C-alpha positions, 0 to 999 in steps of 0.5 A, a space after each residue: 403863487 396867490 397872495 393873501 393879506 392877513 389883517 389880525 391884531 393878535 400877533 400870535 394868531 397872525 404869525 401862526 396863520 402866516 406860517 401855515 399859509 406859507 407852508 401852502 405856497 401862499 405869499 403872505 402880507 401881514 397887518 396889525 390894524 384896519 388902517 394898516 390893512 387898507 394901506 397894504 391892500 392898496 399897495 400889495 393888491 392881494 388875491 384874498 384877505 383874512 380879516 378879523 372882526 375885532 381890530 383896534 381903530 377901524 373894526 373889521 366891518 368898517 374895513 370890509 365895507 371900505 375894501 369892498 367899495 375899492 376892490 369889488 372883486 377881492 376875496 374876503 374871509 372874515 373871522 368872528 368870535 365863537 357864537 356871535 351869529 350877528 357878527 357873521 351876518 353883519 360881515 356878510 352884509 358888509 361884503 365878506 364872501 365867507 367867514 370862520 369862527 374862532 378858534 378855527 383850524 388853520 387847515 380849514 381856513 386855507 381850504 376855504 381860501 382855496 375854494 374861494 379862489 377857485 370860484 373867483 378863477 372860474 369867473 375869470 375864464 368866462 367867454 368874451 362877448 356873451 350877454 344876458 338880457 332881462 327887462 332893464 338889465 344887461 349882464 356882460 359875461 366877459 367883463 362881469 358887469 351888470 347894467 340897469 337902464 344902461 347904468 352899471 351896478 356895483 356888485 360883489 362876486 357873490 351878488 354877481 353869481 346870484 344875478 347871473 344864475 337868476 338871469 340864466 334861469 328866469 322863472 325857475 325857483 331855486 331853494 336856498 340849499 340849491 343856491 348855496 351849492 351852486 354859488 358857494 360850492 358843494 364844499 362850503 361849510 356854513 348855513 343858508 343864512 348866507 343866501 338870504 343875506 346876499 339876496 337882501 344886499 342884491 335887492 337893495 342894489 337892483 330893486 326900485 322898491 326893496 320892500 316890494 321886490 319885483 325882479 327877485 321873487 320870494 317863493 315861500 317855503 322854497 327860496 327865490 326866483 327871477 321874474 320871467 319877462 
């Protein structure tokens, strides 16, 4: 059984989600604040976290940033207020894998959680020993680690998926919709802004000069491609 941690300060929403996740055979841990959520994440080691943006004390963005630093492979879905597009973008920049907009159908949230878990499990089944090399980068498929000049780069699951796809297909231009389908999955319900946000985060981590990206090239009117050696 998979374990989900729900970090939500509104008890009625938290209880409602707990009931629904338990009905779908999840082990559910609850937290009513960001600080409590961080402590329970460290103790309970959940597979996935449902994280509200508006929390007392530490807000959801701060919690997400801390979680991603401590647990780079953890699945994080953030819940945002209706119409707050900036919250969605900021959450993705903090390292969230997905987001839902309140009010949401609990079944949709559970489907998103299962989809994210499937993608995470697929990554864990990669074959030991495979290496991808491109310029100063080495990607270890089994360990899912990426190195630049022999120094490891800390990546989120989505950032890893993106750079792996690029390194496997140097010189090929991918449209935003293609990247959305391949990395986030055909069942992902969202728009292509999530692609641009993750590309920007990835560039910050791998480029020598983010303003003049060398390795991840922008293909104007299409999307992105990895520079071919």
